[in-house]
C-alpha positions in Angstrom: -3.3 -43.8 -6.1 -0.5 -45.3 -8.2 1.2 -41.9 -8.3 0.9 -41.5 -4.5 2.5 -45.0 -4.0 5.3 -44.0 -6.3 6.0 -40.8 -4.5 6.0 -42.4 -1.1 8.5 -45.0 -2.4 10.6 -42.3 -3.9 10.5 -40.3 -0.7 11.7 -43.2 1.3 14.5 -43.9 -1.1 15.7 -40.3 -1.3 15.6 -40.0 2.5 17.7 -43.1 2.8 20.2 -41.8 0.2 20.4 -38.6 2.1 21.2 -40.4 5.3 23.9 -42.4 3.5 25.4 -39.2 2.1 25.3 -37.6 5.6 27.1 -40.7 7.0 29.9 -40.8 4.5 33.4 -41.5 6.0 35.5 -38.5 6.9 38.2 -39.6 4.5 35.9 -39.5 1.4 37.5 -37.5 -1.5 36.1 -34.0 -1.9 35.1 -34.7 -5.5 33.2 -37.8 -4.5 31.6 -36.0 -1.6 30.4 -33.1 -3.8 29.0 -35.5 -6.5 27.1 -37.5 -3.9 25.7 -34.4 -2.3 24.7 -32.9 -5.6 23.0 -36.1 -6.7 21.1 -36.3 -3.4 19.9 -32.7 -3.8 18.9 -33.3 -7.4 16.8 -36.3 -6.5 15.2 -34.5 -3.6 14.3 -31.6 -5.9 12.7 -34.1 -8.3 10.7 -35.6 -5.5 9.5 -32.1 -4.5 8.4 -31.4 -8.0 6.4 -34.6 -8.1 4.9 -33.9 -4.7 3.7 -30.5 -5.9 2.2 -31.8 -9.1 0.3 -34.6 -7.4 -0.5 -32.6 -4.3 -2.2 -29.8 -6.2 0.5 -27.1 -6.3 1.1 -25.4 -3.0 -0.9 -27.7 -0.7 1.9 -27.4 1.9 2.4 -23.6 1.5 3.1 -21.4 4.5 4.7 -23.7 6.9 7.2 -24.8 4.3 8.2 -21.3 3.6 6.4 -20.8 0.3 3.8 -18.2 -0.3 0.1 -19.2 -0.2 -0.8 -17.5 -3.4 -4.5 -18.3 -3.4 -6.4 -15.3 -2.1 -3.2 -13.8 -0.7 -4.1 -10.3 -1.8 -7.6 -10.6 -0.3 -6.1 -11.6 3.0 -3.6 -8.8 3.0 -6.0 -6.0 2.1 -8.6 -7.2 4.6 -6.1 -7.5 7.4 -4.6 -4.1 6.6 -8.0 -2.5 6.7 -8.9 -4.1 9.9 -5.7 -3.8 11.9 -3.3 -1.1 10.6 -4.9 2.0 12.0 -4.2 5.5 10.9 -2.3 4.6 7.7 -4.8 4.4 4.9 -2.4 5.8 2.3 0.6 3.7 3.3 -1.6 0.6 3.5 -3.0 1.2 0.0 0.5 1.8 -1.5 2.0 -1.3 0.0 -1.0 -3.6 -0.8 -1.0 -2.5 -4.4 2.8 -3.0 -4.8 2.8 -6.4 -3.1 -0.2 -7.7 -5.0 1.2 -6.5 -8.4 4.5 -8.2 -7.7 3.2 -11.5 -6.5 0.6 -11.7 -9.3 3.4 -11.3 -11.9 4.3 -14.7 -13.5 7.4 -16.1 -11.9 9.2 -16.3 -15.3 8.9 -12.5 -15.7 10.3 -11.6 -12.2 13.9 -10.5 -12.3 14.5 -9.0 -8.8 12.8 -8.9 -5.4 10.2 -6.4 -4.5 11.9 -3.8 -2.2 9.9 -1.3 -0.2 11.3 1.3 2.3 9.1 2.4 5.2 9.8 5.7 6.9 8.2 7.3 10.0 8.6 7.8 13.7 8.5 4.9 16.1 5.1 3.4 17.0 3.2 4.3 13.8 2.8 0.8 12.4 6.0 0.0 10.3 6.8 -3.2 12.1 3.1 -4.1 12.4 2.8 -3.9 8.6 5.4 -6.6 7.9 3.9 -8.9 10.5 0.6 -8.5 8.7 2.3 -9.1 5.4 3.9 -12.3 6.6 0.7 -13.7 8.1 -1.1 -13.0 4.8 1.7 -14.3 2.6 2.0 -17.6 4.4 -1.7 -17.8 5.4 -0.6 -18.0 9.1 -4.0 -16.6 10.1 -5.8 -19.7 8.8 -6.6 -20.7 12.4 -6.5 -17.3 14.1 -10.2 -17.3 14.7 -9.5 -19.6 17.7 -6.1 -18.1 18.6 -6.7 -14.4 19.2 -3.8 -14.1 21.6 -1.5 -16.7 20.0 -2.8 -19.6 22.2 -4.7 -22.5 20.7 -8.2 -23.0 21.9 -9.3 -26.4 23.3 -10.7 -27.3 19.9 -7.5 -26.5 18.0 -5.1 -29.3 17.1 -1.4 -28.8 17.9 -0.6 -28.7 14.1 -3.1 -25.9 13.5 -1.8 -24.0 16.5 1.7 -24.2 15.1 0.4 -22.9 11.7 -1.0 -19.8 13.4 2.3 -18.8 15.1 3.8 -16.0 13.1 6.6 -15.1 13.7 7.3 -18.8 14.3 6.5 -22.1 12.7 3.5 -20.7 10.8 5.8 -18.5 8.6 9.4 -19.8 8.6 10.1 -17.7 5.5 9.7 -14.5 7.6 13.1 -13.1 8.8 13.9 -9.9 10.6 17.4 -8.5 10.5 18.6 -5.4 12.5 20.9 -3.2 10.6 22.7 -2.1 13.7 23.7 -5.7 14.3 26.1 -5.3 11.4 27.9 -2.1 12.4 31.1 -3.5 13.8 34.7 -2.5 13.7 35.8 -5.2 11.4 34.4 -3.8 8.1 35.0 -6.9 6.0 33.2 -8.9 8.7 30.1 -6.8 8.4 29.5 -7.9 4.8 30.1 -11.6 5.6 27.8 -11.6 8.6 24.9 -10.0 6.6 25.5 -12.2 3.6 25.6 -15.4 5.6 22.6 -14.5 7.7 20.4 -13.7 4.7 21.6 -16.1 2.0 21.5 -19.1 4.4 17.8 -18.2 5.0 17.0 -17.4 1.3 18.6 -20.6 0.0 16.1 -22.6 2.2 13.2 -20.2 1.7 13.5 -18.3 -1.7 9.9 -17.0 -1.2 10.8 -15.0 1.9 9.6 -11.8 3.5 12.9 -10.3 4.7 12.9 -7.3 6.9 16.0 -5.1 7.5 15.3 -2.7 10.3 17.4 0.5 10.6 18.9 -0.4 7.2 20.1 3.2 6.7 22.6 2.6 9.5 24.4 -0.3 7.8 28.1 0.0 7.4 29.7 0.1 3.9 30.6 -3.6 3.4 27.1 -4.8 4.7 25.5 -2.2 2.4 27.4 -3.5 -0.6 26.1 -7.0 0.0 22.5 -5.7 0.5 22.8 -3.7 -2.8 23.7 -6.9 -4.7 20.7 -8.7 -3.2 18.2 -5.9 -3.9 19.4 -5.2 -7.5 19.7 -8.8 -8.8 17.9 -11.1 -6.4 21.1 -13.1 -6.0 23.9 -13.4 -3.4 27.0 -15.5 -3.0 27.6 -17.4 0.2 31.0 -18.6 1.2 29.3 -21.2 3.5 27.4 -22.6 0.5 28.9 -26.1 -0.2 27.9 -25.9 -3.9 29.9 -22.8 -4.7 27.0 -21.0 -6.5 24.9 -17.9 -6.0 21.6 -18.2 -4.2 18.7 -16.7 -6.2 15.5 -15.3 -4.8 13.7 -13.0 -7.3 10.3 -13.8 -5.7 11.4 -12.5 -2.2 9.9 -9.3 -0.7 12.4 -7.1 1.2 10.9 -4.6 3.7 13.5 -1.9 4.7 12.5 0.0 7.8 14.0 3.3 9.0 13.2 6.2 11.3 15.1 8.4 8.9 13.0 11.1 7.3 10.3 11.0 10.0 10.4 14.8 10.4 9.8 15.2 6.6 6.8 12.9 7.1 5.6 14.8 10.1 5.9 18.2 8.3 4.1 16.9 5.3 1.3 15.6 7.5 0.9 19.0 9.2 1.0 20.9 5.9 -1.6 18.7 4.2 -4.2 18.2 6.9 -3.0 14.8 8.2 -3.6 13.0 4.8 -0.7 13.0 2.4 -1.9 12.1 -1.0 -1.6 13.1 -4.7 1.2 15.6 -5.5 2.0 16.0 -1.8 2.7 12.3 -1.6 4.8 12.2 -4.7 6.8 15.2 -3.4 7.3 13.5 0.0 8.4 10.2 -1.6 11.0 12.1 -3.7 12.3 13.8 -0.6 12.7 10.5 1.2 14.6 9.1 -1.7 16.8 12.1 -2.0 17.5 12.1 1.7 18.7 8.5 1.5 20.9 9.2 -1.5 22.4 12.2 0.3 23.2 10.2 3.4 24.7 7.3 1.5 26.7 9.7 -0.7 28.1 11.4 2.4 29.1 8.0 3.8 31.5 7.6 0.9 31.1 3.8 0.6 31.1 3.8 -3.2 31.1 6.1 -6.2 28.1 8.2 -7.1 26.9 5.9 -9.8 26.9 2.9 -7.5 25.0 4.9 -4.9 22.4 5.8 -7.5 22.0 2.1 -8.3 21.7 1.2 -4.6 19.0 3.7 -4.0 17.3 2.9 -7.4 17.0 -0.8 -6.3 14.3 0.4 -3.8 11.0 0.2 -5.7 8.8 2.2 -3.3 9.3 4.7 -0.5 6.3 4.7 1.9 5.7 7.3 4.5 4.0 6.2 7.7 2.3 9.3 9.1 2.2 10.3 12.8 -1.0 9.2 14.7 -3.6 11.7 15.7 -6.3 11.3 18.3 -8.7 9.6 15.9 -6.1 7.0 15.0 -5.1 6.4 18.6 -8.8 6.1 19.6 -9.2 3.4 16.9 -6.2 1.5 18.2 -7.6 1.6 21.7 -11.0 0.4 20.5 -9.4 -2.5 18.7 -7.3 -3.5 21.7 -10.3 -3.5 24.0 -12.2 -5.7 21.6 -9.3 -8.1 21.5 -8.9 -8.2 25.3 -12.6 -8.7 25.8 -12.6 -11.6 23.4 -9.7 -13.2 25.2 -11.3 -12.9 28.6 -14.5 -14.3 27.3 -12.7 -17.3 25.8 -10.9 -17.9 29.0 -14.1 -17.8 31.0 -13.1 -14.8 33.0 -16.2 -12.8 32.1 -19.1 -13.0 29.8 -18.7 -9.7 28.0 -16.7 -6.4 28.3 -18.6 -3.3 27.5 -17.6 0.4 27.0 -18.8 3.5 25.2 -17.3 6.4 23.3 -16.7 8.4 26.5 -14.5 5.6 27.8 -12.4 5.7 24.6 -12.1 9.5 24.8 -11.0 9.2 28.4 -8.4 6.6 27.6 -7.1 8.8 24.7 -6.6 11.6 27.3 -4.1 9.3 29.1 -1.9 9.1 26.0 0.8 11.8 25.7 0.5 14.1 22.7 2.6 16.8 21.3 0.3 19.1 19.4 -2.0 16.9 17.3 0.1 13.8 17.3 0.9 11.0 19.8 4.5 11.3 20.9 5.1 7.5 20.9 2.5 6.7 18.3 0.5 3.6 19.3 3.3 2.2 21.6 1.8 3.8 24.7 -1.7 2.2 24.2 -0.7 -1.1 25.8 0.6 0.6 28.9 -2.4 2.9 29.2 -4.8 -0.1 29.0 -2.8 -2.0 31.6 -2.8 1.0 34.0 -6.4 1.9 33.5 -8.5 -1.0 32.3 -6.7 -4.0 33.7 -6.4 -2.3 37.1 -10.1 -1.4 37.1 -11.2 -5.0 36.3 -8.8 -6.3 39.0 -10.2 -4.0 41.6 -13.7 -5.1 40.7 -12.7 -8.7 41.1 -11.2 -8.0 44.5 -14.4 -6.3 45.6 -16.5 -9.3 44.4 -14.2 -11.7 46.3 -14.5 -9.6 49.5 -18.2 -9.4 49.1 -18.8 -13.1 48.4 -16.0 -14.5 50.5 -13.3 -16.8 49.2 -15.5 -19.9 49.3 -18.2 -18.2 47.3 -15.9 -17.0 44.5 -12.7 -19.0 44.4 -9.8 -17.6 42.4 -9.7 -14.0 41.3 -9.9 -15.2 37.6 -13.3 -16.7 38.4 -14.7 -13.8 40.4 -16.4 -12.2 37.3 -17.2 -15.5 35.5 -20.5 -15.3 33.5 -20.8 -11.6 34.4 -21.1 -8.6 32.1 -18.5 -5.9 33.0 -19.0 -2.3 31.9 -16.2 0.3 31.9 -17.0 3.8 33.0 -15.0 7.0 32.7 -14.0 9.1 35.7 -13.5 12.8 35.5 -10.0 14.1 34.8 -8.1 14.5 38.0 -9.7 11.4 39.6 -7.4 8.8 41.2 -8.3 6.3 38.5 -9.4 7.3 34.9 -11.6 4.2 34.5 -13.9 2.3 36.8 -15.3 -1.2 36.1 -18.8 -2.2 37.3 -21.1 -5.2 37.0 -24.1 -4.9 34.8 -27.2 -6.2 36.7 
């Protein structure tokens, strides 16, 4: 109790000093300004150390941008198994790498973990880093009541905020698009990337940083990224303390469509599962392809290009999705939609069988064995087939009972069990919804 009183007093004192420092007169000498700011920062860091010691380590983890280490790997592996469909090899590779990295004592970590994801659009690359962020910051702590991102009536506003990821639940999660930094002013590219990333990492050194389409970065921006990946440090001209920002505990997820044909061909050649020697060969091919591209760009000499590529710890192929994977995604989406409608009081239960799933898979466009757009088309298919079928059923119920008997369309099926049924191919609607007596 004595410690708690001391910390509260120190907190108030430091906050006051910070306010005084912020309100210094504009004519204050630069040396005095820097000394005041440095002292204030040092005192705040001391307070933070005391708070962690008394508060039991990472009591405020997640929403303050620090990893929630306790059971992080269990959360990550469970969520990958449950949600990332059709990527068993990629899920295992990434979970092992992330867990080994985060379980390494901080004093032994010298550089960030860097993983590079390759595959066609819609196969789960972006979904992976959202799962990683939720697990790292424990943003799913209240997701049992927030299936669609909305808090239930029993959730407090603070727990609702904790579940928002991307958002307040995981402020350390940052996504950068490589094509944002392909501009004519070459020197400006590097400055833009450096400022965007280092400003974030100075505040949240335990970050999950995603660089999408990283293979398209221009030369200056790539040089800045290389320094970050190799050493876990970056200079920032906007930094008032004229020092490097360090972030060896960060996780960088690099995402690219480059090499997706190599991944596709390997999947076809190896019966959809790329493992063992075939996986090692594919990973080497992805690494060599990136080296060849960056060498052709001519941004630096061969030795520096080797270092840049070598800073990437793991190349992970995301294979194209076959009918089994797409069917699994559809099943998961139906479960989620049914749970949301039940929670909102729109119906008691949504039912379907395997024939419904097969009929919905038929609505997804395939080229050979694989879905052309991966899992991206699933949401549109469900909207066109399932949402429409339930809406038509609601309208029929309103017409049958009359407006006074039903009320709003959202209440037309309240407390009723709705079963989806497949229609033959060629029918005006693939799916019909009916009430269960």
